[in-house]
C-alpha positions in Angstrom: -42.1 -29.7 -8.3 -44.4 -30.5 -5.5 -47.2 -28.5 -7.1 -46.5 -30.1 -10.4 -46.6 -33.6 -8.9 -50.0 -32.8 -7.4 -51.3 -31.4 -10.7 -50.0 -34.6 -12.4 -51.9 -36.8 -9.9 -55.1 -34.8 -10.4 -54.6 -35.0 -14.2 -54.2 -38.7 -14.1 -57.4 -39.2 -12.0 -59.4 -37.0 -14.3 -58.2 -38.8 -17.4 -58.9 -42.2 -15.8 -62.5 -41.0 -15.1 -63.0 -40.2 -18.7 -61.5 -43.2 -20.5 -63.3 -42.5 -23.8 -62.1 -38.9 -24.0 -58.6 -40.1 -23.0 -58.5 -42.9 -25.6 -59.6 -40.6 -28.4 -57.1 -37.9 -27.5 -54.2 -40.3 -27.0 -54.9 -42.2 -30.2 -55.2 -39.0 -32.2 -51.9 -37.7 -31.0 -50.2 -41.1 -31.3 -51.0 -41.2 -35.0 -49.6 -37.7 -35.6 -46.5 -38.3 -33.6 -45.9 -41.8 -35.1 -46.0 -40.4 -38.6 -43.5 -37.6 -37.7 -41.2 -40.1 -35.9 -41.3 -42.5 -38.9 -40.5 -39.9 -41.5 -37.9 -38.3 -39.3 -36.1 -41.6 -39.1 -35.5 -41.1 -42.8 -34.3 -37.6 -42.2 -32.0 -38.9 -39.4 -30.6 -41.7 -41.6 -30.0 -39.6 -44.7 -29.3 -36.1 -43.5 -28.2 -36.2 -39.8 -26.2 -39.4 -39.5 -22.5 -38.8 -40.3 -20.8 -40.9 -42.9 -18.7 -43.7 -41.4 -15.5 -41.7 -41.7 -13.2 -40.0 -39.2 -14.1 -36.3 -38.6 -16.5 -36.2 -41.6 -16.8 -32.4 -41.6 -13.1 -32.1 -42.4 -13.5 -34.4 -45.4 -14.6 -32.7 -48.6 -15.7 -33.8 -52.1 -14.2 -31.8 -55.0 -16.5 -31.9 -58.0 -16.4 -30.5 -61.5 -19.0 -28.0 -62.7 -20.3 -29.0 -66.1 -21.2 -26.1 -68.3 -23.7 -28.3 -70.2 -27.3 -28.6 -69.1 -27.2 -32.0 -67.4 -28.6 -33.3 -64.1 -26.7 -32.0 -61.1 -24.1 -30.1 -63.3 -22.3 -28.8 -60.2 -21.7 -32.3 -58.8 -20.0 -33.8 -61.8 -17.0 -36.2 -61.5 -13.5 -34.9 -62.3 -11.0 -35.8 -65.0 -7.7 -37.6 -64.2 -5.6 -34.6 -65.3 -7.6 -32.2 -63.1 -7.3 -34.5 -60.1 -3.5 -34.8 -60.6 -3.1 -31.0 -61.0 -5.3 -30.3 -58.0 -3.4 -32.7 -55.8 0.0 -31.3 -56.7 -0.7 -27.5 -56.6 -3.3 -27.0 -53.9 -2.4 -25.4 -50.5 -5.6 -26.3 -48.6 -5.7 -30.1 -48.4 -3.4 -32.4 -46.4 -4.3 -35.2 -48.8 -6.4 -35.8 -51.9 -7.7 -39.1 -53.2 -9.7 -40.2 -56.2 -12.1 -43.1 -56.8 -13.8 -44.6 -59.8 -16.6 -46.3 -57.8 -18.8 -47.7 -60.6 -16.8 -50.3 -62.3 -18.1 -53.8 -62.8 -15.8 -56.8 -62.4 -16.2 -60.5 -62.5 -15.3 -62.7 -59.5 -14.7 -66.3 -60.4 -14.1 -67.8 -57.0 -15.2 -71.4 -56.3 -18.7 -70.9 -57.8 -20.4 -69.5 -60.9 -18.9 -66.2 -62.1 -20.4 -63.2 -60.4 -20.6 -59.6 -61.6 -19.7 -57.2 -58.8 -19.6 -53.4 -58.4 -16.0 -52.4 -57.8 -14.2 -49.2 -56.9 -10.8 -48.4 -58.3 -9.2 -46.0 -55.7 -5.9 -44.3 -55.1 -3.8 -45.9 -52.3 -4.5 -43.1 -49.9 -8.3 -43.3 -50.4 -9.1 -44.9 -47.1 -6.5 -42.8 -45.3 -8.2 -39.6 -46.5 -11.5 -40.9 -45.3 -10.0 -42.0 -42.0 -11.3 -45.6 -42.1 -9.3 -48.6 -40.9 -9.9 -52.1 -42.2 -11.4 -54.8 -39.9 -8.9 -57.3 -41.2 -5.6 -56.8 -42.9 -4.5 -53.5 -44.3 -5.4 -50.9 -46.9 -3.3 -50.2 -50.0 0.4 -49.3 -49.9 2.0 -46.5 -51.8 3.2 -47.8 -55.1 0.4 -50.4 -55.5 -1.2 -48.1 -58.0 1.7 -48.8 -60.5 1.3 -51.4 -63.3 2.5 -54.8 -62.2 2.0 -54.0 -58.5 -1.8 -53.4 -58.6 -3.1 -56.9 -58.2 -4.3 -56.5 -54.6 -7.9 -56.3 -53.5 -9.8 -55.1 -50.5 -13.2 -56.8 -49.8 -16.3 -55.3 -48.4 -17.7 -56.8 -45.2 -20.8 -58.0 -47.0 -18.9 -59.8 -49.7 -16.5 -61.3 -47.2 -19.5 -62.7 -45.3 -21.6 -63.9 -48.3 -18.9 -65.2 -50.6 -16.1 -66.3 -48.3 -18.1 -67.4 -45.2 -16.4 -64.7 -43.0 -13.1 -66.6 -43.3 -10.7 -65.0 -40.7 -7.7 -66.3 -42.8 -8.9 -64.5 -45.9 -6.0 -61.9 -45.8 -3.2 -63.1 -48.2 -5.5 -65.4 -50.1 -5.5 -65.4 -53.9 -8.9 -64.7 -55.6 -9.7 -64.4 -59.3 -10.9 -61.0 -60.4 -11.4 -60.4 -64.1 -9.6 -63.7 -64.9 -6.5 -62.5 -63.0 -5.0 -63.4 -59.6 -5.4 -60.8 -56.9 -4.2 -61.0 -53.3 -6.6 -60.0 -50.6 -5.1 -57.2 -48.6 -7.9 -56.6 -46.2 -11.6 -56.5 -45.3 -13.4 -53.3 -44.5 -15.8 -53.0 -41.5 -19.5 -53.6 -41.8 -20.4 -50.0 -41.2 -18.3 -48.7 -44.1 -21.2 -47.9 -46.4 -21.4 -44.4 -47.8 -24.8 -43.4 -49.3 -24.8 -43.8 -53.1 -21.5 -45.8 -53.1 -22.2 -49.6 -52.9 -18.9 -51.1 -54.0 -18.3 -54.8 -53.0 -14.5 -54.6 -53.4 -11.8 -52.1 -54.1 -8.7 -52.3 -56.3 -5.9 -49.7 -56.9 -6.6 -47.0 -59.4 -3.8 -47.1 -62.0 -3.2 -43.7 -63.7 -0.9 -44.0 -66.7 0.7 -41.3 -68.8 -2.3 -41.5 -71.1 -4.4 -40.2 -68.2 -2.4 -37.0 -68.2 -2.9 -35.9 -71.7 -5.3 -33.2 -72.9 -7.6 -35.8 -74.5 -8.0 -37.4 -71.1 -9.6 -34.2 -69.8 -12.8 -35.2 -71.6 -13.2 -38.2 -69.4 -14.9 -37.1 -66.2 -15.2 -40.3 -64.2 -13.3 -39.7 -60.9 -14.8 -38.8 -57.6 -12.3 -36.7 -55.7 -12.1 -36.5 -51.9 -9.7 -34.6 -49.7 -9.0 -33.7 -46.1 -8.7 -30.1 -45.1 -5.5 -28.9 -43.5 -5.8 -27.8 -39.9 -7.1 -24.3 -39.7 -8.3 -24.2 -43.4 -11.9 -23.3 -43.8 -14.3 -24.6 -46.5 -14.5 -21.1 -48.0 -10.8 -21.0 -48.5 -10.8 -24.4 -50.1 -13.6 -23.3 -52.5 -11.7 -20.2 -53.4 -8.5 -22.2 -54.1 -10.3 -24.7 -56.4 -12.1 -22.0 -58.2 -8.7 -20.4 -59.0 -7.3 -23.8 -60.1 -10.3 -24.3 -62.4 -9.8 -20.9 -64.0 -6.1 -21.7 -64.5 -7.0 -24.9 -66.3 -9.6 -23.1 -68.4 -6.9 -20.6 -69.5 -4.3 -23.3 -70.2 -6.6 -25.8 -71.9 -9.4 -23.8 -73.6 -10.3 -26.6 -76.0 -11.4 -29.0 -73.2 -11.8 -26.9 -70.1 -13.8 -23.9 -71.4 -16.7 -23.2 -69.1 -15.8 -25.9 -66.6 -15.4 -25.1 -62.9 -14.8 -26.8 -59.6 -16.8 -26.8 -56.3 -16.0 -28.1 -52.8 -18.6 -29.6 -50.4 -18.2 -31.3 -47.1 -18.6 -35.1 -47.5 -22.0 -35.2 -45.7 -23.4 -32.4 -47.9 -22.0 -34.0 -51.0 -23.6 -37.4 -50.3 -27.0 -35.9 -49.7 -26.8 -33.5 -52.6 -25.5 -36.1 -55.0 -28.3 -38.5 -54.1 -31.0 -35.8 -54.5 -33.2 -36.9 -51.6 -33.4 -33.7 -49.6 -36.4 -32.2 -51.4 -38.5 -35.4 -51.2 -37.8 -35.6 -47.4 -38.7 -32.0 -47.0 -42.1 -32.6 -48.7 -42.8 -35.6 -46.5 -41.8 -33.9 -43.3 -44.0 -30.9 -44.2 -46.9 -33.2 -44.8 -46.6 -35.1 -41.5 -46.2 -31.8 -39.7 -49.5 -30.7 -41.2 -51.1 -34.0 -40.0 -49.7 -33.4 -36.5 -51.1 -29.8 -36.5 -54.5 -31.1 -37.4 -54.3 -33.8 -34.8 -53.3 -31.2 -32.2 -56.2 -29.0 -33.3 -58.6 -31.9 -32.7 -57.2 -32.6 -29.2 -57.2 -28.9 -28.4 -60.9 -28.8 -29.4 -61.6 -31.8 -27.1 -59.8 -30.0 -24.2 -61.8 -26.8 -24.9 -65.0 -28.8 -24.8 -64.0 -30.4 -21.6 -62.9 -27.1 -20.1 -66.3 -25.6 -21.1 -68.0 -28.5 -19.2 -65.9 -27.7 -16.1 -66.7 -24.0 -16.0 -68.5 -24.2 -12.7 -65.7 -26.3 -11.1 -63.0 -23.9 -12.2 -65.0 -20.9 -11.0 -65.4 -22.5 -7.6 -61.7 -23.2 -7.4 -60.9 -19.6 -8.3 -63.4 -18.3 -5.8 -61.8 -20.5 -3.1 -58.4 -18.9 -3.7 -56.8 -20.7 -6.6 -54.9 -18.3 -8.9 -55.4 -18.1 -12.6 -51.8 -19.2 -13.0 -52.4 -22.4 -11.1 -55.5 -23.1 -13.2 -53.4 -22.7 -16.3 -50.7 -24.9 -14.9 -53.3 -27.6 -14.0 -54.8 -27.6 -17.5 -51.4 -27.5 -19.2 -50.3 -30.5 -17.1 -53.3 -32.4 -18.4 -52.3 -31.5 -21.9 -48.7 -32.6 -21.2 -49.9 -35.9 -19.8 -52.0 -36.6 -22.9 -49.1 -35.7 -25.1 -46.7 -37.9 -23.3 -49.1 -40.8 -23.5 -49.6 -40.1 -27.1 -45.9 -39.8 -27.7 -45.3 -43.2 -26.0 -48.0 -44.8 -28.1 -46.6 -43.0 -31.2 -43.1 -44.3 -30.5 -44.5 -47.8 -30.4 -46.4 -47.3 -33.6 -43.3 -45.7 -35.3 -41.3 -48.9 -34.6 -43.6 -50.7 -37.0 -43.7 -47.7 -39.3 -39.9 -47.7 -39.6 -40.0 -51.4 -40.2 -42.5 -50.9 -43.0 -40.5 -48.2 -44.6 -37.3 -50.2 -44.4 -39.1 -53.1 -46.2 -40.2 -50.8 -49.0 -36.7 -49.3 -49.5 -35.2 -52.3 -51.2 -35.9 -50.9 -54.7 -32.5 -49.2 -54.8 -29.2 -50.6 -53.6 -27.9 -47.2 -52.6 -31.0 -46.5 -50.5 -31.2 -49.9 -48.9 -27.6 -49.6 -47.9 -28.5 -46.7 -45.6 -29.3 -48.0 -42.1 -32.8 -47.0 -41.0 -33.6 -47.4 -37.3 -35.1 -45.9 -34.2 -31.9 -44.1 -33.2 -31.2 -41.4 -30.6 -32.1 -38.6 -33.0 -35.5 -40.1 -33.6 -36.0 -40.6 -29.8 -35.1 -37.0 -29.1 -37.3 -35.7 -31.9 -40.2 -37.7 -30.6 -39.8 -36.2 -27.1 -39.6 -32.7 -28.6 -42.7 -33.3 -30.7 -44.6 -34.7 -27.7 -43.7 -31.6 -25.7 -44.6 -29.3 -28.6 -47.9 -31.1 -28.9 -48.6 -30.6 -25.2 -48.2 -26.9 -25.7 -50.2 -26.8 -28.9 -53.0 -28.9 -27.4 -53.1 -27.4 -23.9 -52.2 -23.7 -24.2 -55.4 -22.3 -25.8 -57.8 -24.3 -23.5 -55.7 -23.3 -20.4 -55.6 -19.6 -21.3 -59.3 -19.6 -22.1 -60.3 -21.5 -18.9 -58.2 -19.2 -16.7 -60.2 -16.2 -17.9 -63.5 -17.7 -16.9 -66.2 -15.3 -15.5 -66.6 -16.4 -11.9 -70.0 -14.7 -11.3 -71.6 -16.0 -14.6 -70.4 -19.5 -14.0 -71.5 -19.7 -10.3 -75.0 -18.8 -11.3 -77.6 -21.3 -12.7 -76.0 -23.2 -15.5 -78.9 -22.4 -17.8 -77.9 -18.7 -17.7 -74.2 -19.5 -18.3 -74.5 -20.8 -21.8 -72.9 -17.7 -23.2 -69.8 -18.4 -21.1 -69.0 -21.3 -23.4 -69.5 -19.4 -26.6 -65.9 -18.1 -26.5 -64.7 -21.7 -26.2 -67.0 -22.5 -29.2 -65.5 -19.6 -31.2 -62.0 -20.8 -30.5 -62.9 -24.4 -31.5 -64.4 -22.9 -34.7 -61.1 -21.2 -35.5 -59.2 -24.5 -34.9 -61.5 -26.6 -37.1 -61.3 -23.9 -39.8 -57.5 -24.1 -39.7 -57.7 -27.9 -39.9 -59.8 -27.6 -43.1 -57.3 -25.2 -44.6 -54.3 -27.4 -43.8 -56.1 -30.5 -45.1 -57.0 -28.8 -48.3 -53.4 -27.6 -48.8 -52.1 -31.1 -48.1 -54.6 -32.7 -50.5 -53.8 -30.3 -53.3 -50.1 -30.7 -52.8 -50.3 -34.4 -52.7 -52.6 -34.5 -55.7 -50.2 -32.4 -57.7 -47.2 -34.6 -56.9 -49.1 -37.9 -57.3 -50.5 -36.7 -60.7 -47.1 -35.6 -61.8 -45.5 -39.0 -60.8 -48.4 -40.8 -62.5 -47.7 -39.0 -65.7 -44.1 -40.0 -65.5 -44.8 -43.6 -64.8 -47.5 -43.9 -67.5 -45.8 -41.9 -70.3 -45.0 -43.1 -73.7 -41.3 -44.1 -73.5 -40.9 -44.3 -77.3 -40.8 -48.1 -77.4 -43.0 -51.0 -76.1 -41.2 -52.4 -73.0 -43.2 -55.6 -72.8 -41.6 -59.0 -73.8 -38.0 -57.6 -73.5 -35.3 -59.5 -71.5 -32.2 -57.5 -70.6 -28.8 -58.3 -69.0 -25.6 -56.4 -68.4 -22.2 -57.6 -69.5 -18.8 -56.1 -68.9 -16.0 -57.3 -71.1 -12.8 -57.5 -69.1 -9.5 -56.1 -70.5 -7.7 -59.4 -69.9 -9.5 -61.1 -72.8 -11.3 -58.2 -74.6 -8.8 -55.4 -74.6 -8.9 -54.7 -78.3 -11.9 -53.4 -80.2 -11.7 -56.3 -82.6 -12.1 -58.7 -79.7 -15.1 -56.9 -78.4 -16.7 -56.9 -81.8 -15.9 -60.7 -82.1 -17.8 -61.3 -78.9 -20.9 -59.6 -80.2 -20.7 -61.5 -83.5 -20.3 -64.8 -81.6 -23.0 -64.3 -78.9 -25.8 -62.7 -80.9 -26.5 -65.7 -83.2 -26.7 -68.0 -80.2 -29.1 -65.6 -78.4 -31.3 -65.3 -81.5 -31.4 -69.1 -81.9 -33.1 -69.6 -78.5 -36.6 -71.0 -79.1 -39.1 -68.3 -78.4 -36.7 -65.4 -79.1 -37.9 -63.2 -82.0 -34.8 -61.1 -82.2 -31.9 -59.9 -80.2 -29.5 -57.0 -80.0 -26.6 -55.5 -78.1 -26.3 -51.8 -77.0 -24.1 -49.7 -74.8 -27.1 -48.6 -72.8 -30.6 -49.8 -72.1 -33.3 -47.6 -73.7 -34.6 -44.8 -71.5 -31.9 -45.6 -68.9 -29.8 -42.5 -69.1 -27.1 -43.0 -71.8 -24.0 -40.9 -71.8 -23.7 -37.7 -73.7 -21.0 -36.3 -76.0 -20.2 -33.1 -77.7 -20.2 -33.0 -81.5 -19.6 -31.0 -84.7 -22.1 -31.0 -87.6 -20.6 -30.3 -91.0 -21.7 -27.0 -92.4 -22.8 -25.7 -89.0 -20.8 -22.7 -87.6 -18.3 -23.4 -84.9 -19.9 -22.5 -81.5 -18.4 -19.6 -79.7 -18.8 -21.3 -76.3 -19.4 -24.9 -75.5 -20.1 -27.4 -78.3 -23.6 -28.8 -78.4 -24.2 -32.2 -76.8 -26.2 -35.2 -77.7 -26.9 -38.6 -76.2 -24.7 -41.3 -77.7 -25.7 -45.0 -77.9 -23.8 -47.8 -79.6 -26.0 -50.5 -81.0 -26.0 -53.6 -83.2 -28.0 -53.7 -86.4 -31.1 -55.4 -85.0 -31.4 -53.0 -82.0 -34.2 -50.8 -83.4 -36.3 -53.8 -84.4 -35.7 -55.6 -81.1 -36.5 -52.6 -78.9 -39.3 -51.4 -81.2 -38.1 -48.0 -82.1 -39.8 -47.0 -85.5 -37.7 -45.8 -88.4 -38.9 -42.4 -89.7 -36.6 -41.7 -92.6 -33.6 -43.4 -94.3 -32.3 -46.7 -93.1 -31.0 -48.4 -90.0 -27.7 -50.2 -89.6 -26.9 -53.3 -91.6 -24.4 -56.1 -91.1 -22.1 -54.5 -93.6 -21.7 -51.4 -91.4 -18.5 -52.8 -89.9 -15.0 -51.6 -89.1 -14.0 -51.7 -92.8 -17.0 -49.6 -94.0 -17.5 -45.8 -94.0 -18.7 -44.5 -90.7 -22.5 -44.1 -90.5 -24.9 -42.9 -87.7 -28.6 -42.8 -87.1 -30.1 -39.8 -85.3 -33.4 -39.2 -83.5 -36.2 -36.8 -84.5 -35.3 -34.5 -81.6 -31.8 -34.3 -82.9 -33.1 -33.2 -86.3 -35.6 -30.8 -84.8 -33.0 -29.1 -82.6 -29.8 -29.1 -84.7 -30.8 -29.7 -88.4 -34.1 -27.8 -88.4 -35.4 -27.3 -91.9 -32.4 -28.9 -93.7 -32.2 -32.4 -95.1 -30.6 -34.6 -92.3 -29.7 -37.6 -94.5 -26.2 -37.4 -95.9 -25.0 -34.8 -93.4 -21.6 -35.4 -91.8 -21.2 -35.5 -88.0 -18.2 -35.9 -85.7 -18.6 -37.1 -82.2 -16.1 -36.2 -79.5 -16.0 -39.6 -77.8 -13.5 -40.1 -75.0 -10.8 -42.6 -75.9 -11.9 -42.8 -79.5 -10.3 -41.2 -82.6 -12.7 -38.5 -83.9 -14.1 -39.5 -87.3 -16.7 -38.0 -89.5 -19.8 -40.2 -90.1 -22.7 -39.9 -92.4 -26.3 -39.6 -91.1 -28.2 -42.4 -92.9 -31.4 -42.6 -90.9 -33.8 -40.9 -88.5 -35.7 -42.8 -85.8 -38.4 -41.9 -83.4 -37.6 -40.3 -80.0 -37.0 -42.3 -76.9 -37.2 -40.8 -73.4 -33.8 -40.2 -71.8 -34.9 -41.6 -68.4 -37.9 -43.6 -67.3 -38.5 -40.8 -64.8 -38.1 -37.9 -67.1 -40.6 -36.1 -69.4 -38.0 -34.6 -71.7 -36.7 -36.1 -74.9 -33.1 -35.3 -75.5 -31.4 -35.5 -79.0 -29.7 -38.9 -79.6 -27.1 -40.3 -82.0 -26.8 -44.1 -82.5 -23.5 -45.5 -83.7 -22.9 -49.0 -85.2 -21.4 -51.4 -82.7 -19.1 -53.1 -85.2 -17.7 -49.6 -86.1 -17.1 -48.6 -82.5 -17.3 -51.5 -80.1 -17.5 -50.9 -76.3 -16.7 -53.1 -73.3 -19.8 -52.3 -71.2 -22.8 -54.0 -72.9 -26.5 -54.6 -72.5 -28.0 -57.7 -74.1 -31.6 -57.3 -75.2 -34.0 -60.1 -76.3 -37.5 -59.7 -77.6 -39.5 -62.9 -76.7 -42.9 -64.2 -77.7 -43.9 -65.0 -74.1 -42.8 -64.1 -70.5 -39.2 -62.8 -70.7 -38.3 -64.2 -67.3 -38.6 -67.8 -68.7 -35.6 -67.2 -70.9 -33.1 -66.2 -68.2 -31.5 -69.6 -68.0 -31.3 -69.9 -71.8 -29.6 -66.5 -72.0 -27.0 -67.4 -69.4 -26.3 -70.7 -71.2 -25.9 -68.9 -74.6 -23.3 -66.5 -73.1 -21.5 -69.3 -71.3 -21.0 -71.2 -74.5 -19.1 -68.2 -75.8 -17.3 -67.4 -72.6 -17.9 -69.5 -69.5 -16.1 -67.1 -67.2 -18.1 -64.0 -68.2 -20.9 -63.3 -65.7 -24.2 -61.6 -66.5 -25.6 -59.0 -64.1 -29.0 -57.3 -63.7 -30.8 -60.1 -65.7 -34.4 -58.9 -65.7 -37.2 -58.0 -68.0 -37.5 -54.4 -69.2 -40.8 -54.2 -67.3 -38.9 -55.1 -64.1 -36.2 -52.6 -64.8 -38.8 -49.9 -65.2 -40.7 -51.1 -62.1 -37.4 -51.0 -60.1 -36.8 -47.4 -61.2 -40.4 -46.3 -60.5 -40.8 -48.1 -57.2 -39.4 -45.1 -55.3 -41.9 -42.8 -56.9 -44.8 -45.2 -56.2 -43.7 -45.5 -52.5 -43.5 -41.7 -52.3 -47.0 -41.3 -53.8 -48.5 -43.9 -51.5 -47.0 -42.3 -48.4 -48.1 -38.8 -49.3 -51.6 -40.1 -50.3 -51.9 -41.8 -46.9 -51.0 -38.6 -45.1 -53.5 -36.6 -47.1 -56.3 -39.1 -46.4 -55.5 -39.1 -42.7 -55.6 -35.3 -42.7 -59.0 -35.3 -44.3 -60.2 -37.9 -41.9 -59.0 -36.0 -38.9 -60.5 -32.8 -40.2 -63.9 -34.5 -40.7 -63.7 -35.8 -37.2 -63.0 -32.2 -36.0 -66.0 -30.8 -37.8 -68.2 -33.6 -36.5 -67.0 -33.1 -32.9 -67.5 -29.3 -33.1 -71.0 -29.5 -34.5 -72.1 -32.3 -32.2 -70.8 -30.3 -29.2 -72.5 -27.2 -30.5 -75.8 -29.0 -30.8 -75.5 -30.5 -27.3 -74.8 -27.0 -25.9 -77.7 -25.4 -27.8 -80.4 -27.9 -26.8 -82.3 -25.2 -24.9 -82.0 -22.7 -27.7 -83.2 -25.3 -30.3 -86.1 -26.3 -28.0 -87.2 -22.6 -27.8 -87.0 -22.2 -31.6 -89.1 -25.3 -32.2 -91.6 -24.2 -29.5 -92.0 -20.9 -31.3 -92.7 -22.5 -34.6 -89.4 -23.4 -36.2 -89.6 -26.6 -38.3 -87.2 -29.4 -38.4 -86.0 -28.2 -41.8 -85.2 -24.8 -40.3 -83.1 -26.4 -37.5 -81.3 -28.6 -40.1 -80.4 -25.6 -42.2 -79.2 -23.7 -39.2 -76.8 -26.4 -38.1 -75.7 -27.2 -41.7 -75.0 -23.5 -42.3 -72.6 -23.5 -39.4 -70.6 -26.4 -40.6 -70.6 -25.3 -44.3 -69.5 -21.8 -43.2 -66.4 -23.3 -41.6 -65.8 -25.4 -44.6 -66.1 -22.4 -46.9 -63.8 -20.2 -44.9 -61.2 -22.9 -44.3 -61.4 -24.1 -48.0 -60.9 -20.5 -49.2 -57.8 -20.0 -47.0 -56.4 -23.4 -48.0 -57.0 -22.8 -51.7 -55.2 -19.5 -51.5 -52.2 -21.2 -49.8 -52.2 -24.0 -52.4 -52.1 -21.7 -55.5 -48.2 -21.3 -55.5 -47.6 -25.1 -55.1 -47.0 -26.0 -58.8 -44.2 -23.4 -59.1 -42.7 -24.5 -55.7 -42.7 -28.2 -56.7 -41.3 -27.6 -60.2 -38.4 -25.7 -58.6 -37.8 -28.5 -56.1 -38.1 -31.5 -58.4 -36.2 -32.0 -61.6 -38.1 -32.6 -64.8 -41.6 -33.1 -63.6 -44.9 -31.6 -64.9 -47.4 -30.6 -62.3 -50.0 -28.5 -64.2 -53.3 -29.9 -63.2 -55.9 -27.1 -62.7 -58.7 -29.6 -62.1 -57.3 -30.4 -58.7 -58.2 -26.9 -57.6 -61.9 -27.7 -58.2 -61.9 -31.4 -57.2 -60.2 -31.1 -53.8 -62.4 -28.2 -52.5 -65.5 -30.2 -53.7 -64.2 -33.3 -51.8 -63.6 -31.1 -48.7 -67.1 -29.7 -49.0 -68.7 -33.1 -49.3 -66.8 -34.5 -46.3 -67.8 -31.4 -44.3 -71.4 -31.8 -45.3 -71.4 -35.5 -44.2 -69.7 -34.6 -40.9 -72.2 -31.9 -40.3 -75.3 -33.7 -41.4 -75.2 -36.4 -38.6 -75.3 -34.0 -35.7 -77.7 -31.7 -37.6 -80.2 -34.6 -38.0 -79.8 -35.3 -34.3 -80.7 -31.6 -33.6 -84.0 -31.9 -35.6 -85.1 -34.7 -33.2 -85.0 -32.5 -30.1 -88.3 -32.6 -28.2 -89.1 -29.0 -27.3 -91.0 -29.9 -24.2 -88.3 -32.2 -22.9 -85.5 -29.7 -23.7 -87.3 -26.8 -21.9 -88.3 -29.0 -19.0 -84.7 -30.3 -18.6 -83.3 -26.8 -18.6 
């Protein structure tokens, strides 16, 4: 420690004597470390931080495995009959609970009605998670029975915002969906699980209808359980697999092909949110940037060590061991890394703040607390120490092997002693170029793929569309006829708003992920395995004209397509291509297996153009459209096409709905362009971050090339003077220096290009439904690297041509 303290004091004095060198090295490391700390804060928040539950690794999520090709088929919700069967017959869980976390309810308390996301949960839900309320209590057993279920638990956020943090809220009566509910408790502020953003919870009532075979088609419950003491995750998985096979055997009509999977709660939340791959890409990118930064600093230390050859040789000749020389130089690298880490930590504070500001595009993401926590601090310390090794090891080893005799002679004869340093710096800069090219190609592929997603043809013009969500409560709109009456009452009022060209109601917004159903097509053979699936959207007659979906064949719905008329449907071109093929689609009969609805045959009367399934998907799934008056639904989307800015019609839309039902709140009132922008903001932010990393990597690489060539020119002044004295022209010197820089660029570019060739397949395996084929990038990026290397080399090369032969020889 005494020796280390002395080395540290010497290192500090040497760094103070070279403020320019110190500032460049510290700033370079600070940028690399700050980027790593900022992105690692996301990793810490999403992957490392435990959910706010007791003993989270003993809490598991039990999901269904959907045999149909859907997004995340092995994280599908469960049906009520399966949950009831699992909870009664399993031997591995001490408790099982279920939640339907994505219900929308209306809160009419003191102010304007407000639509809120609500979770319907079994009474033991909070007990399974091991979370106690901040105020009051959780649900009692029996409060999930009809007539006893009018109790509610508030989230901390709702309690603060809507009720002013009233400490006497417990026991108070509030109006939820037009009915009186008693507040049982308030949950703590930290109870926010990623992807689950409920503002209040009510008991989940499971009736006898939820135990029928038909209820097995409704997969809407998220099931959580706590493992019994001594039971392993593998045992739980084996048990649930057995139960799923038993259900498949007992109920082949509805359970054929379905399975069950068990994950720990932390793994489930991360997997269900599909953020792991994006974080992996960003962490890899910032690691590349840090490696390039460390290569630059190692190059600076090599140059500095080369300039201290005689000093180091004298110290060794006076008795210093090579180990002590290495320790001294490693200490200098450590000090630089610690200074860079401290500055990087300060920069990361603003970086995390910037990222947090740009994470408000998604409620589920913005609910995750992002901060400079202990994980980030430990990671920053580790990265700083790792940077010290990366920066200081090569210069230290190289300097400790210095040739004492050569370096104690006249310095003009010792130029060759620095050539080994130069070769090592050449290797480092070549590696920088390879990493920069790899990062640029990878970033270009992802940015290009995301650009294609955000600028694709959705199948309809999204401009001049105003949208809003409405959930019809069962208190007033329990019957299908009441839901149809609401549509018939509100649509004329919406269409009469001045400036509104047309209006419609649908079960889902276009390109916003409508639900899918299985179906039978008359005349088609009964499938041996699972029935085919199609998207299912319920719309009013003016939907296609309002949204702007062209009619291809046949007709669209009319006002006469009501409950008393024969069932009719409209299908998309993709449906015809995939299932009808060369046959005539019009007139064919189809039966949709809709949960909760009586299966009826309907006639295909029209074919419309395709619409993307999601804003962020390139695929076009088959779709079937049903007439709203023939099958009304309670969860609606209002859509208006306006002749000017849609945002100006928000108040008029609210007023029109209020005239029909003053207690019915609207939610998500925004233009279709805003809906798309909100969905795409995450992709845009991801692209901007990766693009910034790639540009920084290119900048650091160009600085490395410039520094190496400039140092090489300064060390070869004597050689260049001799060449010019013997007749070499300025053009010859320029070509000589440029050849060195372009050689590094060519070798590094070739290596980087070879590493970048598999990237499209890697990214397509990591990211769902994205096209990355862009061969032009494999020519554009190397060309850009070559141009940057040329510019970085040209400046010191021009300086070399201005060497005065006589002055150089005289100086030497």
